[in-house]
A tleap script that builds the chain and sets N, CA, C and O, in Angstrom:
source leaprc.protein.ff14SB
mol = sequence {
  NMET ARG SER GLY LEU GLU ILE GLN VAL ALA
  GLU LEU LEU ASP GLU LEU LYS ILE ASP TYR
  GLU TYR GLU PRO ASP LYS VAL ASN TYR VAL
  ILE GLU ALA ARG TYR ILE PRO ASP PHE LYS
  VAL GLY ASP VAL TYR LEU GLU ALA LYS GLY
  PHE PHE LYS PRO SER ASP ARG ARG LYS MET
  LEU ALA VAL LYS LYS CYS ASN PRO ASP LEU
  ASP ILE ARG LEU VAL PHE GLN ALA PRO TYR
  ASN LYS ILE SER LYS ARG SER LYS THR THR
  TYR ALA LYS TRP ALA GLU LYS HIE GLY PHE
  PRO TRP CYS ALA TYR TYR ALA ILE PRO ILE
  ASN TRP LEU CARG
}
set mol.1.N position { 0.859 -1.174 0.000 }
set mol.1.CA position { 0.000 0.000 0.000 }
set mol.1.C position { 0.904 1.236 0.000 }
set mol.1.O position { 1.967 1.266 0.621 }
set mol.2.N position { 0.431 2.250 -0.725 }
set mol.2.CA position { 1.280 3.422 -0.888 }
set mol.2.C position { 0.893 4.604 -0.015 }
set mol.2.O position { 1.628 5.588 0.050 }
set mol.3.N position { -0.225 4.525 0.643 }
set mol.3.CA position { -0.599 5.659 1.487 }
set mol.3.C position { -1.338 5.163 2.725 }
set mol.3.O position { -1.856 4.047 2.776 }
set mol.4.N position { -1.360 6.034 3.704 }
set mol.4.CA position { -2.087 5.708 4.925 }
set mol.4.C position { -3.559 5.486 4.672 }
set mol.4.O position { -4.168 4.599 5.270 }
set mol.5.N position { -4.142 6.288 3.786 }
set mol.5.CA position { -5.563 6.134 3.478 }
set mol.5.C position { -5.829 4.794 2.809 }
set mol.5.O position { -6.823 4.135 3.116 }
set mol.6.N position { -4.954 4.384 1.898 }
set mol.6.CA position { -5.140 3.079 1.258 }
set mol.6.C position { -5.110 1.964 2.302 }
set mol.6.O position { -5.887 1.013 2.217 }
set mol.7.N position { -4.230 2.076 3.269 }
set mol.7.CA position { -4.161 1.077 4.346 }
set mol.7.C position { -5.467 1.062 5.136 }
set mol.7.O position { -5.989 -0.003 5.466 }
set mol.8.N position { -5.987 2.247 5.434 }
set mol.8.CA position { -7.243 2.325 6.185 }
set mol.8.C position { -8.398 1.710 5.406 }
set mol.8.O position { -9.227 1.001 5.975 }
set mol.9.N position { -8.454 1.981 4.099 }
set mol.9.CA position { -9.525 1.405 3.275 }
set mol.9.C position { -9.372 -0.113 3.231 }
set mol.9.O position { -10.362 -0.836 3.336 }
set mol.10.N position { -8.141 -0.602 3.077 }
set mol.10.CA position { -7.909 -2.051 3.053 }
set mol.10.C position { -8.336 -2.692 4.371 }
set mol.10.O position { -8.956 -3.755 4.379 }
set mol.11.N position { -8.006 -2.050 5.469 }
set mol.11.CA position { -8.408 -2.583 6.779 }
set mol.11.C position { -9.927 -2.633 6.911 }
set mol.11.O position { -10.477 -3.593 7.450 }
set mol.12.N position { -10.599 -1.597 6.419 }
set mol.12.CA position { -12.065 -1.574 6.460 }
set mol.12.C position { -12.637 -2.712 5.620 }
set mol.12.O position { -13.538 -3.426 6.060 }
set mol.13.N position { -12.109 -2.875 4.408 }
set mol.13.CA position { -12.589 -3.957 3.543 }
set mol.13.C position { -12.334 -5.316 4.191 }
set mol.13.O position { -13.184 -6.205 4.137 }
set mol.14.N position { -11.168 -5.472 4.799 }
set mol.14.CA position { -10.858 -6.727 5.503 }
set mol.14.C position { -11.848 -6.972 6.638 }
set mol.14.O position { -12.371 -8.075 6.801 }
set mol.15.N position { -12.091 -5.930 7.409 }
set mol.15.CA position { -13.009 -6.046 8.549 }
set mol.15.C position { -14.409 -6.444 8.093 }
set mol.15.O position { -15.098 -7.208 8.769 }
set mol.16.N position { -14.822 -5.918 6.941 }
set mol.16.CA position { -16.147 -6.231 6.396 }
set mol.16.C position { -16.152 -7.537 5.603 }
set mol.16.O position { -17.183 -7.944 5.068 }
set mol.17.N position { -14.986 -8.189 5.533 }
set mol.17.CA position { -14.824 -9.447 4.801 }
set mol.17.C position { -15.220 -9.301 3.327 }
set mol.17.O position { -15.891 -10.156 2.749 }
set mol.18.N position { -14.778 -8.186 2.751 }
set mol.18.CA position { -15.015 -7.905 1.333 }
set mol.18.C position { -13.789 -8.376 0.544 }
set mol.18.O position { -12.654 -8.019 0.859 }
set mol.19.N position { -14.047 -9.188 -0.489 }
set mol.19.CA position { -12.951 -9.596 -1.371 }
set mol.19.C position { -12.559 -8.408 -2.241 }
set mol.19.O position { -13.422 -7.712 -2.776 }
set mol.20.N position { -11.269 -8.180 -2.380 }
set mol.20.CA position { -10.792 -7.083 -3.229 }
set mol.20.C position { -9.383 -7.413 -3.719 }
set mol.20.O position { -8.702 -8.293 -3.193 }
set mol.21.N position { -8.990 -6.690 -4.718 }
set mol.21.CA position { -7.617 -6.751 -5.219 }
set mol.21.C position { -7.043 -5.347 -5.076 }
set mol.21.O position { -7.739 -4.354 -5.290 }
set mol.22.N position { -5.799 -5.280 -4.722 }
set mol.22.CA position { -5.145 -3.983 -4.601 }
set mol.22.C position { -4.325 -3.708 -5.858 }
set mol.22.O position { -3.454 -4.497 -6.226 }
set mol.23.N position { -4.605 -2.607 -6.500 }
set mol.23.CA position { -3.921 -2.178 -7.728 }
set mol.23.C position { -3.746 -3.337 -8.712 }
set mol.23.O position { -2.623 -3.658 -9.103 }
set mol.24.N position { -4.857 -3.963 -9.112 }
set mol.24.CA position { -4.765 -5.153 -9.950 }
set mol.24.C position { -4.478 -4.871 -11.428 }
set mol.24.O position { -3.980 -5.748 -12.134 }
set mol.25.N position { -4.780 -3.680 -11.895 }
set mol.25.CA position { -4.690 -3.400 -13.325 }
set mol.25.C position { -3.966 -2.085 -13.575 }
set mol.25.O position { -3.835 -1.237 -12.693 }
set mol.26.N position { -3.503 -1.949 -14.811 }
set mol.26.CA position { -2.973 -0.679 -15.298 }
set mol.26.C position { -3.939 -0.196 -16.369 }
set mol.26.O position { -4.275 -0.946 -17.285 }
set mol.27.N position { -4.380 1.030 -16.263 }
set mol.27.CA position { -5.349 1.599 -17.194 }
set mol.27.C position { -4.674 2.747 -17.934 }
set mol.27.O position { -4.219 3.712 -17.321 }
set mol.28.N position { -4.614 2.634 -19.247 }
set mol.28.CA position { -4.010 3.699 -20.048 }
set mol.28.C position { -4.943 4.889 -20.153 }
set mol.28.O position { -6.165 4.736 -20.134 }
set mol.29.N position { -4.370 6.060 -20.264 }
set mol.29.CA position { -5.151 7.263 -20.521 }
set mol.29.C position { -4.288 8.253 -21.289 }
set mol.29.O position { -3.059 8.184 -21.271 }
set mol.30.N position { -4.954 9.155 -21.949 }
set mol.30.CA position { -4.271 10.166 -22.745 }
set mol.30.C position { -4.728 11.530 -22.267 }
set mol.30.O position { -5.923 11.779 -22.108 }
set mol.31.N position { -3.779 12.397 -22.041 }
set mol.31.CA position { -4.102 13.786 -21.739 }
set mol.31.C position { -3.983 14.537 -23.056 }
set mol.31.O position { -2.898 14.651 -23.625 }
set mol.32.N position { -5.103 15.042 -23.528 }
set mol.32.CA position { -5.103 15.709 -24.818 }
set mol.32.C position { -4.315 17.007 -24.738 }
set mol.32.O position { -4.467 17.793 -23.803 }
set mol.33.N position { -3.485 17.206 -25.723 }
set mol.33.CA position { -2.662 18.410 -25.795 }
set mol.33.C position { -2.501 18.789 -27.257 }
set mol.33.O position { -2.852 18.020 -28.152 }
set mol.34.N position { -1.977 19.962 -27.485 }
set mol.34.CA position { -1.720 20.423 -28.851 }
set mol.34.C position { -0.242 20.720 -29.006 }
set mol.34.O position { 0.426 21.166 -28.073 }
set mol.35.N position { 0.244 20.463 -30.188 }
set mol.35.CA position { 1.635 20.740 -30.540 }
set mol.35.C position { 1.616 21.784 -31.644 }
set mol.35.O position { 0.895 21.638 -32.631 }
set mol.36.N position { 2.389 22.812 -31.482 }
set mol.36.CA position { 2.493 23.854 -32.507 }
set mol.36.C position { 3.922 23.810 -33.044 }
set mol.36.O position { 4.845 24.289 -32.385 }
set mol.37.N position { 4.111 23.237 -34.243 }
set mol.37.CA position { 5.457 23.174 -34.818 }
set mol.37.C position { 6.006 24.582 -35.059 }
set mol.37.O position { 5.253 25.529 -35.287 }
set mol.38.N position { 7.333 24.694 -35.004 }
set mol.38.CA position { 7.959 26.003 -35.186 }
set mol.38.C position { 7.826 26.516 -36.616 }
set mol.38.O position { 7.480 27.679 -36.826 }
set mol.39.N position { 8.095 25.668 -37.593 }
set mol.39.CA position { 8.078 26.097 -38.995 }
set mol.39.C position { 7.458 25.004 -39.855 }
set mol.39.O position { 7.535 23.819 -39.529 }
set mol.40.N position { 6.837 25.424 -40.966 }
set mol.40.CA position { 6.346 24.480 -41.968 }
set mol.40.C position { 6.874 24.935 -43.316 }
set mol.40.O position { 6.664 26.075 -43.730 }
set mol.41.N position { 7.563 24.023 -43.996 }
set mol.41.CA position { 8.085 24.278 -45.336 }
set mol.41.C position { 7.497 23.192 -46.225 }
set mol.41.O position { 7.903 22.033 -46.150 }
set mol.42.N position { 6.539 23.572 -47.068 }
set mol.42.CA position { 5.818 22.566 -47.845 }
set mol.42.C position { 5.070 21.662 -46.885 }
set mol.42.O position { 4.260 22.130 -46.085 }
set mol.43.N position { 5.342 20.361 -46.964 }
set mol.43.CA position { 4.707 19.393 -46.062 }
set mol.43.C position { 5.614 18.992 -44.896 }
set mol.43.O position { 5.296 18.072 -44.144 }
set mol.44.N position { 6.725 19.677 -44.756 }
set mol.44.CA position { 7.713 19.342 -43.726 }
set mol.44.C position { 7.608 20.314 -42.559 }
set mol.44.O position { 7.542 21.528 -42.748 }
set mol.45.N position { 7.595 19.761 -41.352 }
set mol.45.CA position { 7.631 20.586 -40.142 }
set mol.45.C position { 9.057 20.598 -39.605 }
set mol.45.O position { 9.693 19.553 -39.464 }
set mol.46.N position { 9.542 21.787 -39.312 }
set mol.46.CA position { 10.862 21.939 -38.709 }
set mol.46.C position { 10.683 22.384 -37.265 }
set mol.46.O position { 10.040 23.396 -36.989 }
set mol.47.N position { 11.253 21.626 -36.365 }
set mol.47.CA position { 11.197 21.958 -34.944 }
set mol.47.C position { 12.597 22.371 -34.502 }
set mol.47.O position { 13.518 21.554 -34.487 }
set mol.48.N position { 12.747 23.638 -34.145 }
set mol.48.CA position { 14.042 24.175 -33.723 }
set mol.48.C position { 14.232 23.934 -32.228 }
set mol.48.O position { 13.371 24.278 -31.418 }
set mol.49.N position { 15.362 23.344 -31.875 }
set mol.49.CA position { 15.624 23.008 -30.476 }
set mol.49.C position { 17.002 23.491 -30.052 }
set mol.49.O position { 18.019 23.126 -30.643 }
set mol.50.N position { 17.011 24.318 -29.020 }
set mol.50.CA position { 18.254 24.677 -28.343 }
set mol.50.C position { 18.490 23.616 -27.289 }
set mol.50.O position { 19.069 22.569 -27.580 }
set mol.51.N position { 18.049 23.873 -26.067 }
set mol.51.CA position { 18.098 22.870 -25.002 }
set mol.51.C position { 16.943 21.906 -25.236 }
set mol.51.O position { 15.789 22.325 -25.317 }
set mol.52.N position { 17.247 20.624 -25.343 }
set mol.52.CA position { 16.254 19.596 -25.667 }
set mol.52.C position { 15.896 18.861 -24.385 }
set mol.52.O position { 16.408 17.776 -24.108 }
set mol.53.N position { 15.007 19.473 -23.608 }
set mol.53.CA position { 14.692 18.949 -22.278 }
set mol.53.C position { 13.841 17.680 -22.349 }
set mol.53.O position { 13.216 17.402 -23.372 }
set mol.54.N position { 13.819 16.915 -21.260 }
set mol.54.CA position { 13.068 15.651 -21.245 }
set mol.54.C position { 11.597 15.815 -21.623 }
set mol.54.O position { 11.052 14.969 -22.331 }
set mol.55.N position { 10.953 16.873 -21.171 }
set mol.55.CA position { 9.535 17.065 -21.512 }
set mol.55.C position { 9.362 17.281 -23.015 }
set mol.55.O position { 8.358 16.856 -23.586 }
set mol.56.N position { 10.327 17.937 -23.662 }
set mol.56.CA position { 10.266 18.113 -25.118 }
set mol.56.C position { 10.449 16.780 -25.831 }
set mol.56.O position { 9.789 16.517 -26.836 }
set mol.57.N position { 11.330 15.949 -25.324 }
set mol.57.CA position { 11.536 14.633 -25.942 }
set mol.57.C position { 10.282 13.778 -25.816 }
set mol.57.O position { 9.881 13.117 -26.774 }
set mol.58.N position { 9.660 13.789 -24.637 }
set mol.58.CA position { 8.406 13.032 -24.461 }
set mol.58.C position { 7.326 13.565 -25.395 }
set mol.58.O position { 6.581 12.792 -25.997 }
set mol.59.N position { 7.245 14.886 -25.512 }
set mol.59.CA position { 6.237 15.496 -26.384 }
set mol.59.C position { 6.456 15.070 -27.829 }
set mol.59.O position { 5.499 14.709 -28.514 }
set mol.60.N position { 7.691 15.103 -28.303 }
set mol.60.CA position { 7.954 14.738 -29.692 }
set mol.60.C position { 7.582 13.273 -29.947 }
set mol.60.O position { 7.045 12.946 -31.006 }
set mol.61.N position { 7.864 12.398 -28.991 }
set mol.61.CA position { 7.480 10.988 -29.152 }
set mol.61.C position { 5.964 10.831 -29.178 }
set mol.61.O position { 5.436 10.048 -29.968 }
set mol.62.N position { 5.267 11.564 -28.327 }
set mol.62.CA position { 3.798 11.486 -28.292 }
set mol.62.C position { 3.198 12.021 -29.582 }
set mol.62.O position { 2.256 11.437 -30.117 }
set mol.63.N position { 3.734 13.126 -30.086 }
set mol.63.CA position { 3.240 13.701 -31.341 }
set mol.63.C position { 3.447 12.701 -32.474 }
set mol.63.O position { 2.547 12.482 -33.285 }
set mol.64.N position { 4.622 12.102 -32.529 }
set mol.64.CA position { 4.917 11.130 -33.589 }
set mol.64.C position { 3.991 9.914 -33.491 }
set mol.64.O position { 3.502 9.413 -34.504 }
set mol.65.N position { 3.756 9.449 -32.268 }
set mol.65.CA position { 2.886 8.283 -32.081 }
set mol.65.C position { 1.461 8.582 -32.538 }
set mol.65.O position { 0.826 7.740 -33.174 }
set mol.66.N position { 0.957 9.766 -32.223 }
set mol.66.CA position { -0.421 10.135 -32.581 }
set mol.66.C position { -0.557 10.590 -34.026 }
set mol.66.O position { -1.661 10.587 -34.571 }
set mol.67.N position { 0.547 10.979 -34.654 }
set mol.67.CA position { 0.532 11.520 -36.017 }
set mol.67.C position { 1.678 10.906 -36.824 }
set mol.67.O position { 2.586 11.626 -37.239 }
set mol.68.N position { 1.652 9.596 -37.051 }
set mol.68.CA position { 2.799 8.935 -37.681 }
set mol.68.C position { 3.096 9.404 -39.101 }
set mol.68.O position { 4.202 9.192 -39.599 }
set mol.69.N position { 2.133 10.034 -39.759 }
set mol.69.CA position { 2.358 10.476 -41.134 }
set mol.69.C position { 2.942 11.879 -41.237 }
set mol.69.O position { 3.304 12.311 -42.331 }
set mol.70.N position { 3.042 12.603 -40.118 }
set mol.70.CA position { 3.646 13.934 -40.164 }
set mol.70.C position { 5.151 13.805 -40.374 }
set mol.70.O position { 5.806 12.948 -39.782 }
set mol.71.N position { 5.675 14.663 -41.219 }
set mol.71.CA position { 7.118 14.702 -41.468 }
set mol.71.C position { 7.715 15.794 -40.583 }
set mol.71.O position { 7.750 16.966 -40.958 }
set mol.72.N position { 8.184 15.389 -39.403 }
set mol.72.CA position { 8.752 16.328 -38.438 }
set mol.72.C position { 10.262 16.120 -38.412 }
set mol.72.O position { 10.753 15.008 -38.223 }
set mol.73.N position { 10.988 17.228 -38.609 }
set mol.73.CA position { 12.448 17.171 -38.617 }
set mol.73.C position { 12.985 18.120 -37.556 }
set mol.73.O position { 12.485 19.231 -37.385 }
set mol.74.N position { 13.997 17.670 -36.856 }
set mol.74.CA position { 14.544 18.440 -35.748 }
set mol.74.C position { 15.768 19.230 -36.198 }
set mol.74.O position { 16.675 18.697 -36.837 }
set mol.75.N position { 15.770 20.503 -35.851 }
set mol.75.CA position { 16.881 21.401 -36.163 }
set mol.75.C position { 17.508 21.794 -34.824 }
set mol.75.O position { 16.933 22.568 -34.058 }
set mol.76.N position { 18.689 21.251 -34.560 }
set mol.76.CA position { 19.332 21.465 -33.269 }
set mol.76.C position { 20.351 22.595 -33.323 }
set mol.76.O position { 21.058 22.775 -34.314 }
set mol.77.N position { 20.407 23.341 -32.239 }
set mol.77.CA position { 21.450 24.347 -32.086 }
set mol.77.C position { 22.794 23.649 -31.841 }
set mol.77.O position { 23.827 24.071 -32.361 }
set mol.78.N position { 22.763 22.593 -31.056 }
set mol.78.CA position { 23.987 21.856 -30.709 }
set mol.78.C position { 23.671 20.356 -30.705 }
set mol.78.O position { 23.453 19.778 -29.640 }
set mol.79.N position { 23.644 19.719 -31.882 }
set mol.79.CA position { 23.195 18.332 -31.980 }
set mol.79.C position { 24.039 17.320 -31.217 }
set mol.79.O position { 23.581 16.212 -30.939 }
set mol.80.N position { 25.269 17.693 -30.878 }
set mol.80.CA position { 26.139 16.733 -30.197 }
set mol.80.C position { 26.185 16.942 -28.685 }
set mol.80.O position { 26.992 16.326 -27.990 }
set mol.81.N position { 25.307 17.820 -28.182 }
set mol.81.CA position { 25.137 17.919 -26.730 }
set mol.81.C position { 24.510 16.632 -26.223 }
set mol.81.O position { 23.730 15.991 -26.928 }
set mol.82.N position { 24.851 16.259 -25.009 }
set mol.82.CA position { 24.273 15.076 -24.375 }
set mol.82.C position { 22.878 15.411 -23.843 }
set mol.82.O position { 22.621 16.540 -23.425 }
set mol.83.N position { 21.978 14.417 -23.862 }
set mol.83.CA position { 20.615 14.667 -23.380 }
set mol.83.C position { 20.578 14.882 -21.871 }
set mol.83.O position { 19.634 15.474 -21.347 }
set mol.84.N position { 21.612 14.399 -21.169 }
set mol.84.CA position { 21.747 14.675 -19.733 }
set mol.84.C position { 23.209 14.467 -19.349 }
set mol.84.O position { 23.985 13.883 -20.105 }
set mol.85.N position { 23.566 14.945 -18.181 }
set mol.85.CA position { 24.954 14.818 -17.717 }
set mol.85.C position { 25.379 13.361 -17.584 }
set mol.85.O position { 26.548 13.030 -17.781 }
set mol.86.N position { 24.439 12.503 -17.253 }
set mol.86.CA position { 24.760 11.092 -17.012 }
set mol.86.C position { 24.660 10.220 -18.263 }
set mol.86.O position { 25.025 9.045 -18.227 }
set mol.87.N position { 24.176 10.776 -19.355 }
set mol.87.CA position { 23.933 9.982 -20.561 }
set mol.87.C position { 25.043 10.175 -21.588 }
set mol.87.O position { 25.652 11.241 -21.677 }
set mol.88.N position { 25.289 9.128 -22.354 }
set mol.88.CA position { 26.205 9.236 -23.490 }
set mol.88.C position { 25.444 9.605 -24.760 }
set mol.88.O position { 26.053 9.899 -25.789 }
set mol.89.N position { 24.122 9.591 -24.690 }
set mol.89.CA position { 23.283 9.854 -25.860 }
set mol.89.C position { 23.256 11.345 -26.173 }
set mol.89.O position { 22.984 12.174 -25.305 }
set mol.90.N position { 23.543 11.663 -27.422 }
set mol.90.CA position { 23.463 13.054 -27.868 }
set mol.90.C position { 22.067 13.333 -28.415 }
set mol.90.O position { 21.284 12.413 -28.652 }
set mol.91.N position { 21.771 14.604 -28.609 }
set mol.91.CA position { 20.491 14.972 -29.232 }
set mol.91.C position { 20.366 14.261 -30.580 }
set mol.91.O position { 19.309 13.721 -30.907 }
set mol.92.N position { 21.452 14.265 -31.357 }
set mol.92.CA position { 21.434 13.643 -32.681 }
set mol.92.C position { 21.142 12.145 -32.586 }
set mol.92.O position { 20.326 11.624 -33.345 }
set mol.93.N position { 21.796 11.460 -31.669 }
set mol.93.CA position { 21.571 10.014 -31.513 }
set mol.93.C position { 20.145 9.731 -31.057 }
set mol.93.O position { 19.533 8.759 -31.500 }
set mol.94.N position { 19.616 10.571 -30.177 }
set mol.94.CA position { 18.231 10.402 -29.735 }
set mol.94.C position { 17.294 10.516 -30.937 }
set mol.94.O position { 16.392 9.696 -31.107 }
set mol.95.N position { 17.511 11.532 -31.764 }
set mol.95.CA position { 16.664 11.743 -32.946 }
set mol.95.C position { 16.733 10.534 -33.879 }
set mol.95.O position { 15.705 10.054 -34.358 }
set mol.96.N position { 17.935 10.050 -34.132 }
set mol.96.CA position { 18.099 8.884 -35.005 }
set mol.96.C position { 17.394 7.664 -34.428 }
set mol.96.O position { 16.701 6.940 -35.143 }
set mol.97.N position { 17.574 7.443 -33.142 }
set mol.97.CA position { 16.958 6.282 -32.489 }
set mol.97.C position { 15.444 6.295 -32.634 }
set mol.97.O position { 14.820 5.243 -32.768 }
set mol.98.N position { 14.853 7.485 -32.607 }
set mol.98.CA position { 13.397 7.592 -32.636 }
set mol.98.C position { 12.842 7.972 -34.012 }
set mol.98.O position { 11.660 8.294 -34.139 }
set mol.99.N position { 13.686 7.933 -35.031 }
set mol.99.CA position { 13.215 8.114 -36.396 }
set mol.99.C position { 12.923 9.545 -36.807 }
set mol.99.O position { 12.110 9.781 -37.700 }
set mol.100.N position { 13.578 10.499 -36.167 }
set mol.100.CA position { 13.414 11.899 -36.555 }
set mol.100.C position { 14.624 12.334 -37.375 }
set mol.100.O position { 15.751 12.278 -36.882 }
set mol.101.N position { 14.412 12.765 -38.617 }
set mol.101.CA position { 15.528 13.384 -39.329 }
set mol.101.C position { 15.984 14.616 -38.545 }
set mol.101.O position { 15.164 15.301 -37.934 }
set mol.102.N position { 17.282 14.899 -38.562 }
set mol.102.CA position { 17.794 16.024 -37.794 }
set mol.102.C position { 18.943 16.687 -38.552 }
set mol.102.O position { 19.523 16.118 -39.476 }
set mol.103.N position { 19.240 17.886 -38.132 }
set mol.103.CA position { 20.404 18.605 -38.640 }
set mol.103.C position { 20.778 19.680 -37.632 }
set mol.103.O position { 20.038 19.954 -36.687 }
set mol.104.N position { 21.937 20.282 -37.850 }
set mol.104.CA position { 22.327 21.463 -37.076 }
set mol.104.C position { 21.714 22.676 -37.766 }
set mol.104.O position { 21.532 22.673 -38.983 }
set mol.105.N position { 21.398 23.702 -37.001 }
set mol.105.CA position { 20.718 24.872 -37.567 }
set mol.105.C position { 21.549 25.554 -38.643 }
set mol.105.O position { 20.992 26.169 -39.552 }
set mol.106.N position { 22.857 25.455 -38.556 }
set mol.106.CA position { 23.735 26.111 -39.531 }
set mol.106.C position { 23.966 25.252 -40.773 }
set mol.106.O position { 24.708 25.645 -41.672 }
set mol.107.N position { 23.329 24.077 -40.822 }
set mol.107.CA position { 23.531 23.169 -41.956 }
set mol.107.C position { 22.219 22.508 -42.363 }
set mol.107.O position { 22.179 21.303 -42.612 }
set mol.108.N position { 21.148 23.291 -42.431 }
set mol.108.CA position { 19.860 22.729 -42.859 }
set mol.108.C position { 19.990 22.311 -44.325 }
set mol.108.O position { 20.352 23.130 -45.169 }
set mol.109.N position { 19.700 21.053 -44.634 }
set mol.109.CA position { 19.802 20.605 -46.027 }
set mol.109.C position { 18.857 21.399 -46.936 }
set mol.109.O position { 17.695 21.627 -46.598 }
set mol.110.N position { 19.365 21.804 -48.063 }
set mol.110.CA position { 18.572 22.586 -49.020 }
set mol.110.C position { 17.316 21.827 -49.425 }
set mol.110.O position { 16.258 22.432 -49.594 }
set mol.111.N position { 17.420 20.499 -49.585 }
set mol.111.CA position { 16.235 19.736 -50.010 }
set mol.111.C position { 15.145 19.719 -48.943 }
set mol.111.O position { 14.008 19.363 -49.253 }
set mol.112.N position { 15.446 20.089 -47.699 }
set mol.112.CA position { 14.408 20.235 -46.679 }
set mol.112.C position { 13.601 21.504 -46.910 }
set mol.112.O position { 12.491 21.638 -46.395 }
set mol.113.N position { 14.141 22.416 -47.666 }
set mol.113.CA position { 13.538 23.742 -47.812 }
set mol.113.C position { 12.786 23.900 -49.126 }
set mol.113.O position { 12.443 25.018 -49.509 }
set mol.114.N position { 12.531 22.821 -49.807 }
set mol.114.CA position { 11.808 22.884 -51.086 }
set mol.114.C position { 10.463 22.228 -50.981 }
set mol.114.O position { 9.718 22.188 -51.960 }
savepdb mol mol.pdb
quit
């Protein structure tokens, strides 16, 4: 049990001889949110990222999962920065691992802009 109240409820159910299961299932849910891409060039979305914080990484994965046909490409200020002090993974490696085309802001491929 994770809280005092849960313990009290369990004790009450036990006292009443009620059969129960504690945390028997995991129930998925979605918190609806909106994503506003930074730039759109033709059918391509460009997302410019300086510091690529964990919440941004989770958001990009959620957007991709809900919209698999969107062409979202990441434009990093510093693609070889590590995602955290303890990680060996760079922004670029994270993008590759999760199927996001990426580039450095100073080297955006011309074919991305057509």
